C-alpha positions in Angstrom: -179.9 158.6 57.2 -181.4 156.5 59.6 -184.2 154.0 59.0 -186.5 153.1 62.0 -186.4 149.8 63.3 -189.4 148.5 61.3 -189.8 149.4 57.9 -190.6 148.0 54.6 -189.3 145.7 52.0 -190.3 145.8 48.3 -189.7 143.7 46.0 -190.2 144.2 41.6 -190.1 140.5 40.4 -189.1 141.1 36.4 -187.9 139.3 33.3 -184.1 139.8 32.7 -184.3 140.8 29.5 -187.3 143.3 30.1 -186.7 147.3 28.7 -187.6 150.7 29.5 -187.1 153.6 27.4 -184.1 151.6 25.6 -183.1 150.3 29.2 -183.1 147.3 31.2 -186.2 147.9 33.0 -184.0 147.1 36.5 -181.5 149.7 36.1 -184.2 152.6 35.3 -185.9 151.8 38.4 -182.5 151.6 40.9 -182.1 154.7 39.2 -185.7 155.9 40.0 -185.0 155.2 43.3 -181.7 156.6 43.8 -183.3 160.2 42.2 -186.1 159.6 45.3 -183.4 159.7 47.6 -184.2 155.7 48.8 -182.4 153.9 51.1 -180.3 152.1 48.5 -181.8 148.8 46.1 -180.5 145.6 45.0 -180.4 144.0 42.3 -180.5 140.0 42.3 -180.2 137.8 38.8 -182.2 134.7 39.5 -181.2 130.7 38.4 -184.3 129.4 38.2 -188.3 131.1 38.2 -190.8 131.7 36.2 -193.3 134.2 36.4 -197.5 134.5 35.0 -196.9 132.8 31.8 -195.9 129.4 33.5 -192.9 129.1 31.1 -189.7 128.0 32.7 -186.6 130.4 32.5 -183.1 129.2 34.1 -179.4 129.1 33.3 -179.6 125.0 32.3 -181.6 125.8 29.4 -179.7 127.4 26.7 -182.5 129.2 24.7 -184.5 130.2 27.2 -181.6 131.7 29.4 -181.3 135.5 27.6 -184.4 136.1 30.3 -183.0 135.3 33.9 -185.7 135.9 36.3 -184.7 139.8 38.3 -186.2 140.8 41.8 -184.7 144.4 42.8 -185.2 145.0 46.5 -185.6 147.7 48.2 -185.7 148.7 52.0 -187.4 152.2 53.7 -190.1 153.5 55.6 -193.6 152.3 53.6 -194.0 155.9 52.7 -191.3 156.4 51.2 -191.8 153.5 49.1 -195.2 154.2 48.0 -193.6 157.5 46.0 -192.2 154.4 43.7 -195.3 152.9 42.9 -196.7 155.6 40.7 -193.5 155.1 38.4 -193.4 151.0 38.6 -197.3 151.2 37.7 -195.9 153.1 35.1 -193.2 151.4 33.3 -193.8 147.3 34.1 -195.3 146.0 31.7 -195.0 142.4 32.7 -194.9 141.5 36.3 -195.0 141.6 40.6 -194.6 143.9 43.0 -194.9 142.8 47.4 -194.6 145.2 50.1 -194.1 143.4 53.6 -192.6 144.3 57.0 -188.7 144.4 57.8 -187.7 144.3 60.9 -184.2 146.6 59.8 -181.7 145.3 62.2 -178.7 147.5 61.1 -178.1 150.6 58.7 -175.1 152.6 58.5 -174.0 155.4 56.4 -171.2 157.8 56.5 
């Protein structure tokens, strides 16, 4: 699979403890991205952050460290990323989704 030089970056900002049907939300997103044959997905666990409720989440505070920020990043064509959006609408209660242009420098498969 080759991506064009101009792709799109989809970022999904959620909490580590967010779930859907008994599984981690980030895991469900990655599984769906694979089902849709998207180029790939990466889950990144943050060490500190806050969201819509302005509550700080940090690994430094033991009581709050159970729900660290998580970002799922996926780069592909705009059309293919748009195929994931209805699923995100269905499964996300809280969080933020952004899409921006991305210049693809290198992508190798096989």
